[in-house]
N, C-alpha and C positions, 0 to 999 in steps of 0.2 A: 307724554305719548297720547295719540289719539285715542279717545274712549267711545265706545259705541253704548247705546242703551241696552237695556236688558231686553228689548224687543228685537235688537238686531239679530238677524240669522242668516247665515249664508243661503244664497238662493238655492233652491232645489234640493236641500237637506233638511232632515227634520230630526226629532229626538230619537234616541237609540242608536246613533252612529258612535261606536264606543272606542274607536281606535284614535281618538284626536291628538293624543300625546306623543305618538310614536313617530319620531322624525330623526333621520340620520344626522349624526353630529360629528363635527371635527373637533378633536381634543388637542389643545397645545398647552404646554407649560414652558413659562418664560423664567429664567433664572435672575439673579440679582444684578447682573450685568446687563440685563435688558436684552438677552440671547435666547433664542428658542433651544430649549434643552429636550422637548419631545415634540412630535409632529405625527399625528396618527394618519392613517390611511383615509379616514373621513376628510382630514384637513386637506391632504394631497388632492382628493378628487374635487373638493369645494374650490380650492384657491389654485389648482393646477401647478404646484410647485412639489417638486420630488423631495423626498425626505432628506437625501443628501444635500439639497440645495437649502433647506431650510435650517437643520440643526447646526446650531453655532452661529447663526445670522441674526442680526437685529430684528427684534420682533416688530419695531416701528416700520421696517421696511416691508413687512408681509400681512399685518393684521390692521383692521379697521378699528382697532378699540380705543377709539378717541377718549381721552380724559382716564383711562384705566392705567396709562403709564404717565401720570401727571409730572413725574419727577424729570421725565426724559422727553416728553412730547408736548408741543404747544396744544393749547385747548382747541385752537381752530382746525380745520381740514387737514388732512395729511398732503404734504407737497409732493409733487411728481417724483422728486427722487426717492421716495419711499417705494417705488415700484408699483404704485397703484393710483389711479384717479378716483377721489371720492367724491360722489355727487350729493349725497345726504347722509346724516347719521344724527344720532341724538335723542332716538326714541327709546322710552324706558325710565324709570325713576332709579335714583341712588338710595340705596338702603345703607344704613349705619347699624354697626354692631360692636360689641366690646368683646375683645378675645385677649385673655391673659393680660388684661389691664392695659390693652392698647387698643387703638381704634383702627378698623379696617372697614373699607367700603366696597361693597358690591356693586357693579355697574352693568346695566344692560343697554344695547342700543341696535340700531338697524342702519345699514349703510349700504348704498348703491355703487358698485365698483366697476371699473373698466380696466382690466389687466393690460399692461403693455403688449403682450403678445397677441392680444385680439381686440383691438378697439371696437369692434362691431358687437361684442358680447357684452351684455351688463349683467353683474351678478348682484342678486339682492340678498344680503347676508343679515341674519339675525344673530346676535352675540351676546354672551353672557361672560363677564370677567369677575373673578374671586381673588382678592389679594391673599396670599399664603403667609401666615404669621408663624414665627418659631424658628429653631434652627434649621439648618439645610440650606441649599443654594437655591431651591425653587421659590419663586416670588410671586407668581401670577398664573392663575388656572383659566384658561379661555375655553368656552364651549361655543360652536358656531354652526349655524343651520342655514340652508338655502330656502329663502323665502320664494324665489322665483319657481322652484319646484313646487311649493305649495300652491301657488296660483295656477301654474300651468296644467298640473296633472289633474286638478279637480275643477277646472273651468270657471274659477272666480273672476268676476270683473275687477278693474282696477280699484273701485271704490270698496269692495268687499275686502280685496286683498291688503287694503292700506289698514284695515282694522286689525290685522294680525301683527302683533307686536310682542316682543320679548320683556318679561318681567320676572318678578320674585313673589314667592308666597312661602310662609312658614309651612313645613311640611305636614305639621300637626293639624293645620286647617283643612287639609285634603283627607278624603276617605282613603282608608287602608295606608295610613302613615307608617305603620311599621313595615309594610311591604315596600313603600318607597325608599325607607332608610336602608333595607336590606339590599335593594337593587342599585343604590347610589354608586357603591364602588365599582359596579360593571361598566360604568361610563367612563371611569377614570382610566389613565394610562397605568399599564401593568408596572408598578415600581414597588419598593420594599414595602412590606405590610405596615411598618412604622409610618412611613410618610403617607401611604394611602390612608391609614386611619386617621391621621392628622387633618388631611384634606377633607374626608368625609365629615369630620366633626365642624370643621369650618363653613362648609357649604351649607350644612343643616342649620348652623347658628345665623348664617348670613341671609339665608333665604333659598328655597328650592326653586330650580328654573322651571318657568312655566310659559305657555303661550296664552296670551290675553286677546280673546275676541270682543269682550266688553268688560266693564267694570265688575260684573257679576261672573261672568264665564272665565275661569282660569284653569287650564288643562295642564297637569304636570308633564314635563318632557321626560317620557320613560322609554328609551330604546330598548328593544327586547334583544338579549344577547344569549338566549337559550336555545333549546333544541328547535330546529326548522319544523315548520308546520308540516303535518303528514296529510294524506288524502282523507277526506271526510271530517277533518277538524274543523270546527266552527272558528271564527274570529276570536282572537284572545280577548279577555276582558281588559277594559283600559281602566286605570285609575282616575276616574273624573268624578266631580261632585254630581250628586243626584239633583239637578236644577230643573226648572220649567223648561229651559232651553238648552239642547245639547249641542257643545261646540264641536266642530269638526275639523279635519285635516284633509288634504288633497286626496283624491281618488288614487288608490294604488300605493299610497305611502305605508299602510300597513304591511304589505308585502315585502316592500324593500326593507323596512325596519325588522320585520320578522326574521329576515335573512342577514341582517347587518351583523349579527354575531358569527355566523357562519363565514361571512366574507372575513372578518377580522381574523378568525382562527386560521381560516385558509391562508390568509396572507402571512400568519406566523409559521405555518407549516412550509410555505413556499420560501420563506427567508431561511427556515431551518434546512431545507432540502439544499439550497443553494450554499450552505455553509459546512454541510457535512459532505464526506465523499470527495474533498478537494484532492485526497491523495490515496493511493491504493496500498499504502502502507498500514497493515493492520492495527499497529499500536496507536498511529496518529488518528486513524478513523474512529478507534474507541474513544479517544479523548475528545474528538469532535462531537461524537453522538451525545456523550455524556454532558459535556458543557453546554450544549444546545438547549437543554431544559432549564437551566439555572442562570438568572433568577426570574426570567419572565414567565415561565410556567409553574415553577416549583421552587422551593427553597433547599431542596437536598435531591440529589439524583445519584444513584448507585447502579452500575451495570455489571452484570454477572453473565459469564459466557461458559459454555461447556469446554471441556478440556480440549476435545479434537477441534474445536473452532479456534482455540487460542493458539493451539500448535499448527494450524495450517494444513491440518490432514484432510483426509476425505471427509464425506458427509457423515454427521454423527449416526450411529447404528441405533435404531429403535427409539421409542419414546422415552422421556426421562422418567426416572423413578426414585424411590429413596435412597438408591445406591449411586444416583448420578452426582458426580462432583462438579460444582459449579466453582469457577474462580472469579473473585470480585477484582475486576480489572481497572475500574476507574470510579472515583468518587469526587462529586462537586457539591459545594454546598456555600451559603452565604452566612453560616453561623461563625461565631468566634473562631479563630484558628486553633487547631489541634482538638477541638471538641469530638470530633467523630474518629481521630487516628487510631486510638487504642482500642476502641470497641469494634469498629468495622474497618480494619486495615487493608489496604489495597494489596493485591496479591495472595489473599487468604483463600485456600480451597475449602468449601462448604458442602456437606451433603444436608440438604434441608429436611427437616422433620416432616412426617406426613400431615400432622394437624396443625399446618401453617398457612396463611394466605400465600406464602412465597411458593409453597409446593403446589397449592391449588392452581396458580398461575402456570406453573411450570409444566403440570401433566395435562391441564385442560387446553392451554393455548389460548385463554381468553383473559381479558383484563379483570382484575380484583379490586373493586372500590370499597374503601371503609372511610365514610365521610369523617367520623373522628374516632380515634382510637381511644377507648375507654379505659379506666385503671384496671377493670377486670380483664379485658382483652390484653392489654399491655402486659400483665401478670402472666397471662397464659402463653403469649408469644415468648416472652423471656425466659419462661420456664423450659422451653422445648431446646434451649441452646444452653449448654453447660458452660459454667464458668463465665457467664457473661450477662450483665445486667442491661437490658435494653430500655428499661422502663422511663429512666430520665430523658431518653432521646426520642421516644415514639409516644409517650403518653399525650393525649390531647391534640395530637397532629392529625392532619388529613393523610390519608394514606392511598396510593394508586400503584398497583404493580401491573406492568404492562409486558407481554410477551414479546420476544424478539424472534421473529419468525420468517423463514425463507423458503419457499416451496413447500409450505405447509409442515415444515419441520421446525420444531423449537430449537433456536440456537442458544437461547439464554433469555434473561428478562431484566427489566430495568425497574428499581424501586424509587417512586416519586413521593416526596412529602412536602407539605406546607405546614408552616408554624401556626399555633392556635390563633394567633391575631391576624390572620389572613383567611379570606373566604375559603371554605372547604371545597374539595373537589366535587364536581356535580355530574350528571349524566353527559353534558356536553364536554366537560373536561375528559371523561372517560373515553369518548368518541375521539376527541383531540389528542389524547394520550395514545390510544390505540393505533391511530394514524401516524403519529410520530414514530412509534415503536415499529410500524410496518415499514415506513421509509427507512429507518434506521436499521432495521434488519436487512433489507435488500442492500443498503451500503455495506454493511458489515460482510453479507455473503459475498459481495463483489470482491471485498478485500480479501476475505478467506480463500475464494477461489483463486484469486491471483497469487496469494502466497503459496497456495497448494500447487498451482501450475508452475510457479517459480521453483518450488522444492522439487517438482518432477523434472523439470528441464535441467536443473543443477545436477540431480542424481543422474540422469540419463547422460548428461554430457560428462560428468566425472567418471561413470562407468565405462564410457567408451574411449576415454583418454587414458594412457598407460600411467602407471606409477614407475616413472623413470628412475633407475639407479644412477645417482650421480657419478658414481666410480665405476666405470667399465674397464676391461683389461686395456691397459695403455691409452686411456683417455678418459677425460673428465666432461661430464654433461651437464648443461643447464637448459631449462625450458620455460616458456611463458606461453599461456593461453588467455586470450581476451576474447569473450563472447561479444557478438555483434549487438547493435542496437535495434535490431529488428526480430520480430517473431519469436519472442519468448526466450532469447538468448540461447537458442540451439542452432547449431550449424554443422557444416561438414568439413571444416579443417581439422586435420589431425597430425600428430608426430608420434614417432615410435623409435625406441632403440632395441635392438635385438641381438643377443649374445649368440655368436656363432662359433663353430670348431675353430681351433688354431688361434685362439685369443682374439679373433676378429669381432667387429662390432658392425651391424648393419644401422644405418642411420635413415629414417625415412620421414619425409613430409608430403601430405597430401592434401588436396582441396577439392571436395565434391561441390560441383556447380549447383547453386540454388541455396535455399535456406529452409529451416524448419525440420520437422520431425522426418520428412522423407530423406532429406539429405543426411541427417544424423543417422538414420537406419542403414543408408546406403555405406557411409563412412565405417559404420561397425562392420559391415560385410567385407568391405575391401581391406580394412585393417586386419581383420582375422585371416583372410587369404594371403596377404604379404607374410604375416607371421609364420604361416604354415610352410609357405613356399621358401621363406628364408632360411628356416631351420632345417630345410632338406638341402640346403647349399645351392639352390637355383641361381645360376649367374643372373647379374643385374639386368641385361637386355632379355633374356629369357623371361625372367620373372614379369617384367612389364608387359611382355606379349601374352603371357598367361593370365594376366590381370585383366588385360584388354579382352580376351576371350570370354572370361567370366562375367565381366560388366555387359558384354552383348548379350550374352545368355539370360542375364537377369532381367533386362528390359531395355527399350529403346532409348529411355531417358536417363540411363546411367552413364554420365559423363564425369570425369574428375581428371586432375592432373595430379602427377605424382614424381617426386624425385627421390630414386633409391641409390643409396651410396654404401659401400663397404670398405671399411677402413681395417687394413692389416698392419698392426703395429710393429710387427717383426720386420717385415720389408720396407715399411714406410711408404705405402701406396694407398691411393684411393681409387676404386673402381665404381664409376658413376654411370647412370643411365638416367634419361629424363623423358617424361611423358608430358610435354606441353606446360611444364611447370617453369617458373621464374628461375633464373640460374643461381646457384649459391655464391657466397663471397667466402674467399680464402685470404685470411690475414697472415702474412708472412712474420714468424717470429725474429727473423734476422733483422729486418729493417723496419718493421711495422707497416709496411705497404699492404694495402688491401686491393683486392682485384675480383671481378666477376668472372667466374670461370667459364670459358667458351665451350659449351657442349652442344652436341647435337640436340635439337629442341624435341623432335618428335611430335607425334599428335597426342591429344588427350585420351586417356583411357575411355574406351567405348566407343571411338571412332571407327576403329577397325581398317584392316588393310594397309596399315603404314608400318614400315619396319622400324625397330627400335635399335640404337647403337650403344654401346658402352666405350667409356673413355678411361684411361688410366692417368692419375695426376701423382706425381712424387711429392711428398710432404715431408717436412722436417719436424723434429721434435719441438714442441711449443706452438706450432702453427695452430690458428683457430679456424674451423669452419662453420659458417653461419648459414642456415637453412630456414626460409619462412615462407609464409603464403602471401599471396598478392593483396590481402587486406592490409597489410602493414605498409606498403609501397604505393598502392593505387588508390588515388582519391578522385571523386568524380570532378571533372573539369580540369584536372591537371595531367600532364604527361607523365606516364609511368617511369620515363627516363630520369624525372628529377627525383622520384622516389628511390630508385636504384642507386642514384648518386649519393643521396643523403644516407642510405643504408650502408653504402661503402664508407663514407666519412665516419658515421657514428661507429661503425664496427672497428674501425681502426684506432679508435681512441683507447689510451691506455686504462687499464681498470685493475683494481686491487684483487678482484675475484671475478669468477664466471657469472656469479649472480649480479654483481654491479655491472659488468659488462652488458648483461640483458637488459638491465634497468636503463642503462644509458641508450640502448637502441630505442626501447619503447618510448622514453621521453622525447627522443630526438623526433621520432617519426609519428608517435600516436597523438601528438598534440596538434597535428595539422588537421584543419577543419574539414568535415564532411566524411569522416570515416563511419560507415555504417556496417562493413563487413567484419566477420570475426577474424583473428589473427592467431596463428600458430608460430611459434619461434623456437628452434633448436639450434643450440651452440655447442659445440665440441671442441675441447683443446686437446689436440693430438699429440700426446706425450711420448708416444713410441715406446718400445721395450728395449733397453741396452742389450748389445749383443752377448755381453757376460752374464745375463739373466736367461739366457736360452741355452740349453744343451741338447744335441741330437745325434743318434747313432743309427747305424743300419745293422740289422741282425739277420743271420741265415735262419732259415727256416728248419732249425734243428732243435730238439728239445733241450740239447745242452746249453743253448743260448739263454735260455731262461735264468739259469745260475749267473751268467755274464751280466744279464739285464738288471738283476738284483744288486750285483756288486757295482756296476756303473752308477746306479741311481744312489746307493749309499755314498759312494765316494763324492759325489756332486753336492748332494745335500750337507754332507759334513763340510766340504769347501764352502759352501754358503753360509755355515753357521747354524745349521738348523738340524741338530742331532735329535731333537724330540720327535720329528717326523720320520725318521728312518724305518722304525720298524713296521709301522702302518704302511708307508710307501712302498717297501719291499714286498710285502703280502699282496697289496693290490696289483703292483706291476706283475709280480709272478702269475697271478690269475688271468690278467688280460693278455700278457704275452704267450701264455701257454695256449689260450684259445687261438690267437693268431697263428702260431706255429702249427697247431693241428689242422687249421683249414686254410693256410695260405696256399697250398697246392705247389710247394717248391719254390715259390717266389721269395722275394726279400721282405723283411718287417722291419718297419721303421719305428723308432722310439724317440719321442721328444718331451723335454721337461722345460716349462716355462715359470719363471718366477715372477709373479706380481704381488697382489694382495694375498692370493691364494697360490698353491702350487697346482699347475695344470699338467697332467700327464696325457699324452696321445700315442696310441698304438695303431699304426697303419699296416694294412696287407692287401693282397691282390685278390680277395674274395669280396665281390660286391654285395653279397647277402648280408643284411643286417642281423646281429645276434638277437636272439629272444631269451628272457629268462623263463627256465623250465621249471616245472614243480618236480621236486626230487624226493624219493622215498627214503627210510632209514637205512636201507642197504644198498642204494645206488652209489656206485663209485664216481659218478661225473655229474654235472648239472648244477653245482653249488657255486660256481665261480662268480657269476654275475650277481647272485644273492649276497654274496661276501661284498662285493663292490657296492651294491646297493645300500648296504648296511653301514658301511665304514666311510664311504666317500660323502662329501658334502653335496655334489651333484655327479651326474654321469649321463652319457649319452652316446649315440652312434650316428654317423651319417655316411652317406655314400656319394660319391663323385666319380663318373665314368666307370672304369672297372675296379676301382678300389675303395675301400670303406675304412673309416677312422672310428675307433672306440676311445672315449676320452672320459675322464674323471678329474675332479677337482678335490684337493685336500686342504683343510684349513691348516693355516700356520699357527702354531700355538702361540698364544699371547696376543693374537690379533683378532 
């Protein structure tokens, strides 16, 4: 290489310029197959090749290291097919050293390159190449710097710039050799400590990289990866020999190099940020956060979270203390498998003692840095944990504990450790770890909030949907609810089954227009209103009119569709009324044929001013009624008629059970693309009640008819083979019939007994006033009848229709 005399001095500069060796470096590692295995951000900026386009590609296509890959490359210039035009190289001596009994050569050079992407821009590259001897796939370490930048930023003329060349020197020949040795790992790629240590030893043996300005001026290349400069801080001292002539580097290079470490760490943090938070699933996010630190930043990472965070509950209450339980939710390390499993198992709940660095981080919310865990500190920490010896795992390691915070609340913390053979954590690592934890805390809080909102949505939706009894009097019921894909899984679709007097059942399906909390709240109000009016035996058409009035009083935006049907299993009739809802499907048991019931459509609830009509449909035992919301049959871009046809076809499909029939419909219709709305599906098999399971009598309003009522009930229960129910039934019938006779006003009293899963007794009279349970004293002669009924009956109630009322009660059949 060209050598300048000792009098050579760059123009305009004098002694005392102390930042000569601080140059930005690209760091590249080549494996034994000649492929790039590491490509730093500096290499990306220098050569203009992204990391993904470099890793795994031949180094000969990307680097101007002529002669360094002698087994793979010719000694002459690189051909065009390598992706580079090389104009010049060959500056710098070759040095020879002995490593492990083998010979390795370190080479340096300078090359002027024209990347294909931009033939008008020349890159003047200084490079150093070190062969890597020993086990492992790494073969060559390459350091590269931009000589063009050295020239342009400091105003060198071409002659002066040509005197700058790459070379080597024994680090012991330079001042502060120990500092050089300590800093050398910082310019190497972050790989395992074993490989990193091996590379350091070989670089020190083969020669420290230097910039040569003359044969006397050799400036060590020492990029600074530490804390960025603060205001008022003077230029950092350079590790340069004290000679008569001070070598210099371009103007502004020291600032770039001063911040090179910060840029590298920011790139690491950006890579971590892009790799975590890919899912809002809390468990997956925890695993991403923990694994992001290993092995690039630490050799061990353990994440601990507060119980409220892990459960997806609300924000944790108050600051943590000694009673705060932390759960170890994830552990990552690159030690031998199983080494940490018994001592720090995942899933363990731990309350950290007060005199530990973990507790300090937890309560202060600040990082805790221990460069090396001494034996004394290791013994003290281990002593705070009963039946657990942490000393073999933490002694000699570098320890960094960083808090996981969101909105200034500590959610947990991460424990980070490095093995003894790896550089200890320093202040910059503390800053980097804190920033890593801050980003991780935000991601974890987002996942926690999402989990919490999902739990709230599920709880709200579940609380508003009924717990439907699958067996009603004379019919079996099955339901399905599918949340929509929008707005937190909360919607306004609902279904309901309501037990009515006379063994009847009300079947309801409704759909509030819109989505989200407002729709769910409106749905809850409407469902409650339907429940109330149904138990008052409001006829279907009148019920929808009342519901319409209520919706308009609640607000202008209260719009909903609703289908209300009352099934009478004794008469085999359906009474239906529709308020703008899609029609139901009736599947006939006789021939398996399905049909859409032709009902007066009506206007949606909340429109107002539109009459509602009811329709009576005769049904037979075994027929199935299918009611659903439009989310099942309506898909954007498709005609709703196609969905209704598919509903009829799938509803008619034979099924072994009601649940299987519902699943068949869901599979047939829900797989159609584009569904975003929620779905409510209700299916009822209308079994009916056989005539011989119903007994009905008319009684005169005469006290003597009470004895007759007891006798009629006894005879019928014995005929049905239910002798164990006779005594209680006679007592309850006697009390209810007595009340009816006393208040009937001379009219007739009706008595009906229906046998289903239970015994239903109904007593009807001409007095519309509903009975009330009265408080009675020890000497009162009346007022205890309904109290007896309430105590002995499974259920009881009363309803009024027109000028008549019905008091009913149910009695459990023994053995059922």
